[in-house]
N, C-alpha and C positions, 0 to 999 in steps of 0.2 A: 709318168703320169702323177706327179706330185700336185696336190691341190692345196690352196691356201684358203680354206673355208673357215668361217668364223663360228666357233662354238657359241651356242645360245642365241644366234641371230638367224632364225630360219629363213626369212624372206631374202636376206642378203646372201645367205648360203645358196639358196635356190638360184639366185641370179648372178653368181660369180662370173659366168661366162659372158653374160650380157654386160657386166661392168667393164670386163676386159675390152669388149667392143666399143664402149663409150670412150675409154682412154685412147683407143687407137683410131678414132675417127668420128665419135659422137653419134651412135645409132639412135639412142633415146636415153634421156637421163631419168633416174629414179630419185624421188623426193628423199630428203636427208633422213627422214624418220622411217623411210622404207614402206610407207602406207600406200596402198593402191587397192582398188576394188578387185575382189576375187571373181571367179567365174559365176558363182551364185548371185553375187551382188550385181555383176553386169547384166545378168538375165533378169533380175528384179528391176534394174533401170530400164531395160528394154521393154518389159511389160508395162512399166509406168508410162513410157512414151506412147505405147500402143493404146492403152486405155485412155490417155489424155487426148490422143488424136480423134477417137470416136465420141468423145464426151460432149462436145458442143452441139446444140440443136441446129446451128447455122451452118449451111453448106459451105460458104465462103471461108468460115473459120476452120472447118474440117479440112478443106483444101490446103490452107496455109499451114496447119499443123501437120498435115501429111507430108509436106515438103520438108519440115523439120525432122519428121520421123525417118524419111529416106536418108537425109544428111547424117543423122545419128547412126543408122544401120551401116552406112558406108564407112564411117569412122570406126564403128564397133568391130566390124569384121575385115576391114582392110588395114587398119592402123594408120590411115592417111592423116595428114595434117588438115586442119580446118580449111586453110586457104586453098589447099589442093582440091578438096571436095567442092568448095564454092566456085572454083574455076572450071569445073567440069561442064562439058555439054553432054548431059546424060543420053541424048539421042545419037551421039557420035562416038562418045568415049567409053561406052559400055558395050561389050560384045556379048550378045545373048546366046550365041552359038557356042563360043568357047567359055562362057561364063567368066569373064574377066573384065577388069576395069583398067583403062589406060590413063595414067596420070601425066600431066605436064607435057603432053604431046605438042600443044600449041601455045604454051605459056612459059616462054623463057624467063619472064620476070620473076617466077617463083623461085629461081635459083636452085631448083631440085632437078635431078636427072629424070628423064622419062623412063616410066617403068610400067610393066603389066602385073596386076595383082589378081590372083585367082579368088573367086568367091564361089560358094556352093551353088549347085543347081537350084536348090530351094530358094535361096536368096535372089538369085538371078531371076527366077520365075516371078517372084513377088515384085521385084522392082519393074520388071517388064510389064506386069499386069497394071501397076500404077501408072506407068508412063503411057499405057494404052488407053487410059481413061481420057476421054475428050476434054473434059473440064480441067483435069489436072494438067494435061499437056498444054492447054491454052494458058493456064496460070503460070507455067514455067517459062514459056517463051524461049525455049532451048537452053536456058541457063537457070541455075538455082538463084543467083542474084539476091542474096539475103545479107543484110548487114551482119558482120561477124559478131559485133557487140550483142545484137539481138539474139543470135544463135547461142552465144554463151550464156545469156540470161536464162533462156529456156532449159539448157542443159543443167544449170544450177538449180532452177526450180524443181526439175524432175528428180534431181539427186536429193534435195531436201524433202521432197514428197515421200521418198523411200526411207527417210530417216538418216541419210548420210550427210557428212559434211559437204557443203556445196562445192568446195574446192576439189573433192575427189570426183565429182561428176562433170568437171570441165572437159572440153574437147581434147585438150592436151593430156589430161590424166586418163581419159578413156583410151587414148592412143597408147599410153604407157601401160595401161592395164592390159591391153590386147597383146602387146609385146611379151609381157610376163606370162599371160595366159598360154600363148603359143609355146614358149619355152617350157612351162610346167607340164604341158601336154606332149612334150618331147619332140616338137618340131626342131630339127637341127638348127643351131645358131646361124650358119651362113644363109639358110633359107629364110629365117626371121629377118636377117639383115636386108635380104633382097626385097622381102615384102614391105619393110618399112622405108626402103629407099636409101639405105646406108650406102654411101659412095665408095667406101674402102673396106669391104668385108675382110675378115680374117683369112688370108690366103694361105691356108695349110696345104701340105702336099696333096692331101685328099681332096680338098676343095677345088683346086685348080684342074683336077682330073674329071670333074663333073662339068658338063656343058650347061649353058644358060637354059637350054631346052630341058635337060635332065633335071635341073633344079626346079623348073617350073612344073615338070611332071610330078616330081616328089611333092611339091606344094599342093597340086590339084588333088593327089591321092589323099594327102593329109586333110585337106579342107573338107573333102567329100565324106571322109570317115568321121571327122568331127561333127558334121551336120547330121549324119544318119546314125551316129553312135554305134557303128558296126563292131568296134572292138576297143578294148581298154588301151589308153595311151601309155600305160606303164609297160615296162619290159619289152619295148618295141624299138627296133633300129631300122632305119632306112639305109640302104647301101647298094653298092655296085659289085658285081661279081668280078673279081680280079684273076682268079685261077681255078681251074677244075683238074683234079687229079682222079682219073677214072680207074677203078679196080674191076675185078671180075663180077662183084655183086654190088658194091657201093661206091659212091664218089665223094671225095673230099672237096668241099667248096669253101673258098676263101673270099670273104667279103671285105670291102673297105667302106666304112660309113662315111657320111658326108662330113662328120666331125673329125675324122682321121683315125678312128679306131680299126683294128683288124679283128675280125670275127670269124671263127672257124665252125663249120657244121658238116656232118656227114649224112647223106641221104642215099636211098637206093637208086640204082641206075634206072629203074622203072620210073621213079619220081622225077628223075633228071629229064627224062624224055617227055613225060606227061606235062611238066611245067615248062618244057622248051627252054631250059636254061643254057645260057652260053656266056662266055666272057663278055663283060660290058653290060649285061642285063641288069636292070634295076629291080630290086626285090625288097621285101620287108621281112626281117627276122624277128621272131617272137620267141620268148622264153616264159614258161609258166613259173609262177612265184615258188612253188614247192621245190623246183628243180635248181634254185639258186642257193648255193652254199655260202655262208658268211664266215670269214676268217678274221679274227680279232688280232690284227697286227699292222704295223706301220710299213713293214717290209713285204715285198711280194712273196707269197708262200711257195715253197717248192712241192708241187703236187702234179698229178696227171691231168688236171682240168685244163683244157686248151684255152678257155676264155677267162681272163682275169682282168677285173676292173677296180681301180682304186677310187674310194669315195669317202663320204661321211655319213653317219647315221643322222637322219633328219627327224624321224618320228618313229615312235614304238607304240603298238597297239596290243596290249597284253590281254590274253584270254585264258580260260581255265586250261584248255587243251593245247592251243597254238598260240604263237605270238607272231604278229606281223611287223616287219621292219621296212621302213622306207629309207632308201639309200640314194643320195645324189652323187653321181660320179662326176669326174672332173670337167666334162664337157657340158654339164647341166642336165644330162639325161636322168630320169627318175627310174629307179628299179625298186621292185617290191619282192621281198623274201619272206617266206612263211617257214618257221621252225617250230619245233615242239616247245612248249613253255618250259619244260625241264631242260631242254637244250639251251634255251635262252638264258636260264639262270647260270649255266656253265660259261656261256659267252661273256656275261657281265657287261654288255654294251649299254651305253647311255647316249641320248641325243648329243651330237657334236663330236662323237668319238670317230677316229679314222678306222676304216674297215676295208677289207677286200671282198668283192662279190665275185664268186666263182661258179662256173657251170660247164658241163661237158659239151663236146661237140655233138653228142647225141640228144641233147636237150633243146636243140634249136629247131624251130619250125619255120620253113620258108613259105612265103605267100607272094604270088604275082598278081598284079592288077591289069 
C-alpha cells in the first residue's frame, strides 16, 4: 500500500488515484495549477443559476434560462460532457422511475460509450417537474438543441457573477470539479470512472469481482446519501462480503472494498441475522473518528489492530482538548481521526507526513441499504 503523495500539495494529494486513472485511460484531466471549484463553490454557482433563471420578468426568457439551468444541473450532478447533455432527448433518455440518465444511447458520433448515470430522487423529481411544464416542453421540442458556445458563455457569466474566474465555471471545469467532489466524498474510484464514462477503469482484483449492477447500486446509495446528507462521507467504505466465520456468539466478517482493500469486522450473530448478511452482500462499513489510531511510521506497525491503512496527513485541526487529523489513504479515501491534543504533541505529525491509520475489528459498524 505504498503511496506517492506529494507533501505540500493538498489538492494533488487528494487526487492521486484520479491522476493514475488519467494516465491509464484519461478519465478527466486536472488543470496544471490544481484549481477547481470545491463543493461550496459549486453550490454557490448552482444558486446563481437558479436566481438568474427566475430573475427576468419575461416568460420566454425564463423558459430559455430554465433550459440552461437543467443543462447545468445535469453536468453538475452527472459529470457528463457538454456535448453529451446537448445530445440528450430528455423525454426518452431520463428514467424517472430508476432516477438515471442514459447517455450516448443513440449518438454514436459522440465517440463515448453508452452509460447510465444515477441521479438523486430530488434532482430527478425537479427535472421531471420541469419537463411536465407544457410551455417548457414545447420550447424543448424533444431536444435541448442549444449552441454550445452560447451555453459556455452563460456558464462563464454565472461564474463571474459569483466572483470566480470564468474559466473555473466552464462546463468542462464543472465536470472536473464533480469528479473531484465525488472522490473527496469517498465514492470509490472505479465508480467515479463509471459515472464519467471512463472506458478503461482500473481493473483491480476487487473491481472485477463487482458486477456492473453492483457498482450501479453502490453509486445509487452514494448519490442518495449525498443528496439527503444522511451521513458523513468520511470514514466510510463501500464493500462486498467475501467471507463469514461464525462463532457461538459472534461472527467475523471479511469485506473487500471496491478499491481493493480488505476490511475486518466482528458483529454478534443476532446482528448477522437481523441484517440478513451473506457472502456477496453489499454493505457500507463506517468507523467513528475517535476509534482510529494513528501510527507515525513508514512501515506497517506490528499490533493487534486488524485494519491497517497507509496514507498521508492532509490536514490538522488543533483544539485545546482534542486534535482532528484528516488522512488520505492510498486509494483516495478520506479518513478522520481524533486524538487528544497531548497525544498529538507526542505524535509530532505535520501535513504531508506518511502515517498508518489503524482500527480494531470491533470499531466497525455495518449498514445495509
